[in-house]
C-alpha positions as CSV (number, residue, x, y, z in Angstrom):
1,M,47.2,51.7,-43.5
2,L,44.8,50.0,-44.9
3,A,44.7,48.3,-48.3
4,V,41.5,46.8,-49.1
5,A,39.1,48.5,-51.7
6,L,35.1,47.5,-51.8
7,A,34.7,45.6,-55.0
8,L,31.7,43.3,-55.2
9,G,32.0,40.0,-57.5
10,A,30.3,39.6,-60.6
11,G,27.2,37.2,-60.7
12,C,23.8,36.8,-60.7
13,G,22.0,36.9,-57.3
14,R,18.6,37.9,-55.4
15,E,17.3,41.7,-56.0
16,E,17.1,43.5,-52.7
17,P,17.0,47.0,-51.3
18,V,20.5,48.4,-50.9
19,R,21.3,51.0,-48.5
20,M,24.8,53.0,-48.6
21,E,25.9,55.4,-45.6
22,R,29.8,57.1,-45.4
23,L,30.6,58.3,-42.1
24,Y,34.3,60.3,-41.5
25,V,35.6,58.7,-37.9
26,F,39.1,58.0,-36.8
27,G,40.6,60.5,-39.5
28,T,39.4,58.3,-42.2
29,L,36.2,57.3,-44.1
30,A,33.7,54.6,-43.1
31,D,31.6,53.1,-45.8
32,V,28.4,51.0,-44.9
33,E,26.5,48.7,-47.3
34,I,23.3,46.7,-45.8
35,R,21.2,44.7,-48.1
36,G,17.4,43.3,-48.0
37,A,16.3,45.5,-44.9
38,E,13.4,47.8,-44.5
39,T,14.0,51.6,-44.4
40,T,13.3,51.9,-40.9
41,Q,16.0,49.0,-40.2
42,S,18.7,50.3,-41.6
43,T,18.0,53.8,-40.7
44,A,17.8,53.2,-37.1
45,A,21.3,50.5,-37.5
46,L,22.7,53.4,-39.4
47,A,22.0,56.3,-36.6
48,E,23.6,54.0,-33.7
49,V,26.5,53.5,-36.2
50,S,27.3,56.8,-36.3
51,A,27.1,57.9,-32.7
52,L,28.8,54.7,-31.7
53,L,31.9,55.8,-34.0
54,T,31.1,59.3,-32.8
55,Q,31.9,58.2,-29.2
56,R,35.0,55.8,-30.0
57,Q,36.8,58.8,-31.7
58,A,35.9,61.2,-29.3
59,E,37.9,58.0,-26.5
60,W,40.4,56.9,-28.6
61,H,41.8,59.9,-30.7
62,A,45.8,59.2,-30.4
63,W,46.3,63.2,-31.1
64,E,43.2,65.0,-31.7
65,P,41.1,66.1,-28.1
66,S,40.3,62.8,-26.7
67,D,39.7,60.7,-23.3
68,L,43.2,59.0,-25.0
69,T,45.0,61.9,-25.1
70,R,44.4,63.2,-21.5
71,I,45.2,59.6,-20.2
72,N,48.8,60.5,-21.9
73,R,49.1,63.0,-20.4
74,A,48.7,62.0,-17.2
75,L,51.2,58.9,-18.1
76,A,53.8,61.5,-19.0
77,A,53.5,63.3,-15.8
78,G,53.6,59.9,-13.8
79,E,50.1,60.1,-12.6
80,P,46.7,57.7,-13.4
81,A,44.3,58.6,-15.2
82,V,40.1,57.8,-15.4
83,A,39.7,55.6,-18.2
84,P,36.3,54.9,-20.1
85,P,35.5,51.6,-20.5
86,S,35.8,51.0,-24.3
87,V,40.1,52.1,-23.2
88,I,40.2,49.6,-20.7
89,E,38.7,46.8,-22.8
90,L,41.2,48.1,-25.6
91,I,43.7,47.4,-23.2
92,A,42.8,44.1,-22.4
93,R,42.4,43.3,-25.9
94,S,45.7,43.8,-26.6
95,R,47.5,42.4,-24.3
96,P,47.2,38.8,-25.0
97,L,48.2,39.9,-29.1
98,E,51.2,41.8,-27.7
99,A,52.5,38.7,-25.4
100,A,51.8,36.7,-28.8
101,S,53.3,38.5,-31.6
102,E,56.7,38.9,-29.2
103,G,56.1,43.0,-28.8
104,L,55.7,44.1,-32.3
105,F,52.4,44.7,-32.1
106,D,52.7,47.4,-28.9
107,P,50.3,50.1,-28.2
108,A,52.3,51.6,-25.9
109,V,54.5,53.3,-28.8
110,G,52.4,56.3,-29.0
111,G,55.4,58.5,-28.6
112,L,57.4,56.9,-31.2
113,V,54.6,57.4,-33.6
114,S,54.3,61.0,-33.3
115,A,58.2,61.4,-33.0
116,W,57.8,60.2,-36.3
117,G,55.2,62.7,-37.7
118,F,52.6,59.9,-37.9
119,H,50.2,61.8,-35.9
120,T,48.3,63.2,-38.7
121,S,46.2,62.9,-41.3
122,T,48.2,64.6,-44.3
123,F,51.0,62.5,-46.3
124,P,53.0,61.9,-47.1
125,V,55.1,63.2,-43.8
126,L,57.0,66.2,-44.3
127,T,58.6,67.3,-40.8
128,A,61.8,66.3,-39.7
129,P,62.2,62.8,-38.3
130,P,63.9,62.2,-34.7
131,G,67.3,62.1,-34.9
132,E,69.6,59.3,-33.8
133,A,69.8,60.4,-30.0
134,W,66.4,60.9,-29.4
135,L,65.9,57.1,-30.8
136,Q,68.3,55.6,-28.3
137,R,66.8,57.7,-25.6
138,W,63.4,56.0,-26.6
139,R,64.8,52.4,-26.8
140,E,66.6,52.5,-23.3
141,A,63.2,54.1,-22.1
142,R,61.6,51.2,-24.4
143,P,57.8,51.4,-23.0
144,R,55.8,48.3,-23.3
145,L,52.0,47.7,-22.6
146,D,52.8,45.6,-19.7
147,Q,53.9,48.5,-18.0
148,V,50.6,50.0,-18.3
149,R,48.8,48.8,-14.9
150,V,45.0,48.9,-14.6
151,D,43.0,49.3,-11.3
152,G,39.3,49.0,-11.9
153,N,39.2,52.6,-14.0
154,L,42.0,53.9,-13.3
155,V,45.2,53.8,-15.6
156,S,48.8,54.3,-14.6
157,S,52.2,53.7,-15.5
158,A,55.4,54.0,-13.4
159,N,57.4,54.7,-17.4
160,P,56.4,58.3,-18.3
161,A,57.5,57.1,-21.7
162,V,54.7,55.2,-22.1
163,Q,52.1,56.7,-24.7
164,L,49.3,54.8,-25.8
165,D,48.2,54.3,-29.8
166,F,45.5,52.4,-30.2
167,G,45.6,52.6,-34.0
168,A,46.5,49.2,-35.1
169,I,43.6,47.6,-32.7
170,A,41.1,50.6,-32.9
171,E,39.4,49.5,-36.4
172,G,39.6,46.2,-35.3
173,L,37.7,46.6,-32.2
174,A,35.0,49.0,-34.0
175,A,34.7,47.2,-36.6
176,E,33.4,44.1,-33.9
177,A,31.1,46.6,-32.6
178,I,29.6,47.7,-35.6
179,L,28.5,44.2,-36.4
180,E,27.3,44.0,-33.2
181,V,24.6,46.8,-33.5
182,L,23.6,45.6,-37.4
183,A,22.8,42.2,-35.7
184,R,20.8,44.0,-32.7
185,H,18.3,45.9,-35.4
186,G,18.3,42.6,-37.5
187,I,20.3,43.5,-40.4
188,R,21.6,40.3,-42.2
189,H,23.9,41.3,-44.8
190,A,26.1,43.9,-44.8
191,L,29.5,45.3,-45.7
192,V,31.2,47.6,-43.4
193,S,34.8,49.2,-44.8
194,L,36.7,51.4,-42.0
195,G,39.1,53.2,-44.2
196,G,39.2,50.5,-46.4
197,D,39.9,47.6,-43.7
198,V,36.4,45.3,-44.6
199,V,33.9,43.0,-42.4
200,A,31.1,41.0,-43.5
201,L,27.5,40.3,-42.2
202,G,25.8,37.5,-44.4
203,D,26.1,37.9,-48.2
204,G,26.3,40.0,-50.7
205,N,23.0,39.6,-53.0
206,G,22.7,35.8,-52.8
207,R,26.7,35.3,-53.1
208,P,30.1,35.7,-50.6
209,W,31.0,39.0,-50.7
210,R,34.2,40.3,-52.9
211,V,36.9,42.8,-52.0
212,G,39.7,43.9,-53.7
213,L,43.5,44.0,-52.6
214,Q,45.2,47.1,-53.3
215,D,48.6,46.4,-54.8
216,P,51.6,48.2,-53.3
217,F,53.2,48.5,-56.6
218,G,49.8,50.6,-58.1
219,G,46.7,49.4,-59.3
220,V,44.5,46.3,-57.7
221,L,46.5,43.4,-56.8
222,G,43.8,40.8,-56.8
223,S,40.4,40.0,-54.7
224,V,39.5,38.0,-52.0
225,R,36.2,36.1,-50.7
226,L,34.9,36.8,-47.9
227,D,32.0,34.7,-45.8
228,D,29.9,36.2,-43.1
229,H,31.4,37.4,-39.9
230,E,34.8,37.1,-41.6
231,A,37.1,40.3,-41.4
232,L,39.5,41.9,-44.1
233,F,42.5,44.0,-42.8
234,S,45.7,45.2,-44.2
235,T,48.4,47.4,-43.9
236,G,51.1,48.5,-45.9
237,N,53.5,51.6,-47.6
238,Y,51.7,52.8,-49.8
239,N,49.2,55.4,-48.2
240,K,50.8,56.9,-45.0
241,F,54.2,57.2,-45.8
242,R,57.4,59.7,-45.6
243,E,60.3,59.5,-47.6
244,S,64.1,58.7,-46.5
245,P,66.6,61.0,-47.3
246,T,67.5,58.8,-50.1
247,G,64.2,58.6,-51.6
248,A,63.1,55.5,-50.3
249,R,59.3,55.2,-48.7
250,W,59.2,54.6,-45.2
251,G,55.6,53.3,-43.9
252,H,53.9,54.7,-41.0
253,V,54.3,51.0,-39.4
254,L,57.1,51.7,-36.6
255,D,59.5,48.8,-35.5
256,P,59.5,48.7,-31.5
257,R,62.5,46.8,-31.6
258,T,64.7,49.7,-33.1
259,G,62.2,52.9,-33.4
260,R,62.3,52.8,-36.9
261,P,60.1,52.5,-39.8
262,A,59.5,49.1,-40.0
263,R,61.4,47.4,-43.5
264,G,60.9,44.0,-45.6
265,A,57.4,44.2,-46.1
266,A,55.4,46.1,-48.6
267,A,51.7,44.7,-47.8
268,V,50.3,42.4,-45.6
269,V,46.7,41.4,-45.3
270,V,45.0,38.7,-42.8
271,L,41.5,37.1,-43.1
272,H,40.0,36.4,-39.6
273,R,36.4,35.8,-37.9
274,D,37.9,38.0,-35.2
275,P,38.4,41.6,-36.5
276,V,40.9,42.4,-33.3
277,R,43.4,39.6,-34.2
278,A,43.3,40.7,-37.8
279,D,44.1,44.2,-37.3
280,A,46.9,43.3,-35.0
281,G,47.8,40.8,-36.8
282,A,48.4,42.9,-40.4
283,T,50.7,45.4,-38.1
284,A,52.6,42.4,-36.0
285,L,53.3,40.8,-39.8
286,F,54.6,44.2,-41.3
287,V,57.2,44.3,-38.6
288,A,58.1,40.9,-39.1
289,G,58.7,41.1,-42.2
290,P,59.6,38.2,-44.6
291,S,61.8,36.3,-42.2
292,G,59.3,36.8,-38.9
293,F,56.0,36.1,-41.5
294,E,55.8,32.3,-40.6
295,R,56.9,32.6,-36.8
296,T,54.5,35.3,-36.2
297,T,51.6,34.1,-38.2
298,R,52.3,31.0,-36.5
299,R,52.2,32.7,-33.1
300,L,49.1,34.8,-33.8
301,G,47.0,31.4,-34.8
302,L,46.3,33.5,-38.3
303,G,45.3,31.0,-41.0
304,C,44.9,33.3,-44.1
305,V,47.4,35.7,-44.5
306,L,49.5,37.1,-47.4
307,M,52.4,39.6,-47.7
308,V,54.1,41.7,-50.2
309,T,57.9,42.5,-49.8
310,E,59.1,45.5,-51.0
311,E,61.2,43.3,-53.2
312,N,57.6,42.5,-55.1
313,E,58.0,39.1,-53.4
314,M,55.3,37.2,-52.1
315,L,54.8,35.1,-49.1
316,V,51.6,33.2,-48.7
317,T,49.5,30.2,-46.9
318,A,47.7,27.7,-48.1
319,A,44.3,28.7,-46.6
320,M,44.8,32.2,-48.2
321,K,45.9,31.1,-51.6
322,A,42.8,29.6,-52.2
323,R,40.6,32.4,-51.3
324,V,42.7,35.1,-53.4
325,D,42.6,35.9,-56.7
326,L,45.2,37.5,-58.3
327,L,45.4,39.6,-61.0
328,R,49.7,39.2,-61.2
329,N,52.2,36.8,-59.6
330,P,54.5,38.2,-57.6
331,V,57.8,36.2,-57.4
332,S,56.7,33.3,-54.8
333,L,59.3,33.0,-51.3
334,G,58.5,29.4,-51.3
335,P,55.8,27.0,-51.2
336,P,52.1,28.3,-49.1
337,L,52.5,27.9,-45.6
338,D,49.9,24.8,-44.9
339,L,48.6,25.8,-41.5
340,G,45.1,24.0,-42.0
341,P,42.3,24.8,-44.3
342,G,41.2,27.2,-42.1
343,C,41.5,30.8,-41.6
344,E,41.6,30.4,-37.7
345,A,45.3,28.4,-37.1
346,G,44.4,28.5,-33.3
347,P,44.9,30.8,-30.4
348,P,47.8,32.7,-29.7
349,A,51.0,31.0,-28.7
350,A,51.7,30.4,-25.2
351,D,55.5,29.7,-25.3
C-alpha cells in the first residue's frame, strides 16, 4: 500500500551515534533509525517497540490468527465478541474519519478485501476476482462502520456482512504508539518506517529528515521534507495489486461504493502531524480519485496532499508543493489547492 522510500537529505550536520533496527510486522518491514542516543537507551526503546508491534500483530492481523479474526468470526455468526483495548481504540479513532470521508475510508469492508484476494502478502494476486452476483449481494448488504456497536469491551453488529479490517489505519496508530515509546525512553531523534510510511522525531543529523517518494510509473518521483512529529503516509497501485482481464492494474484499495478496485488515482501522499489521519486520509483520497480530491481533502482537514493520477497527471495542495522537490513533473491538473500554509487544514468537516 505504501510508497515512501527512506532517503536522508544531503548536507552537513552534527556527528552522532546511529542505531538501525529492522522488524517484521503486519506482513511488511518496519525500520527504525535512532540518532544521538546512548546504546542502553536505544536498546531498551527498540525492545519495547518490538514487543509492542508483536502484540499489535496478534491483535490486529486481518487474516492470520488474531483477536481481529476471532472477532470477525463472531460478527459473521451474529454474535458479540470480546475485543482487546487496542481494537476498541481502532474503532473509536476510525469513526470520525469514516464520517468525514463520507465512507470512502471504512474499516467494515474486510469481507470485500478478502473476496478480492487482498488478504495476502504475495502479489500480484492471481486468484479469481469475485463475480458480479457476489458483488451485488455485498452492495445490498453494504456493511458500514456505523453498524458496529461497542459496549464496554464487547463488539457486535446486526449486519453479519460486517468484517473489520484496519489495514488503512493500523500502521498510523502503531506509528503514533512507537513515537510515544521512543519519547518515553528519552529518544529525541528518530525516523520510523512501517512498510514505507514514515514518522519523524526530531531531526536527522542536525537537518530536517528527507524521504523519497516512489513514482507509480517507476523510480523515484521526488523527496519531501519531514519535520519533528510529522507523518508521511501514502498508497498506490504499484506494489499490492492484481491484473484485470484486459491487463490493467487493479490496486488493493477498494471503493466501498462499487465494491470494486478504486480507479483514477495511481498514488496519493499525505503529510500531517497525526499519523492516524494521514493513514486513513491517503486511502480515502485514493478512493475519491481526481474528481473528489478537493472535497475529500477539505473534509478531512488535510493541508499537505499530493495525488498522481493513472493518466500521469498531478493534483497538489499549495502547502505540499512547498515541501516537495520533484525529479519529474506530471501534467498539472490546475493550480495548487490553497488551504493555507500548514499541513493541518482544520478538523474533519461536520456537515
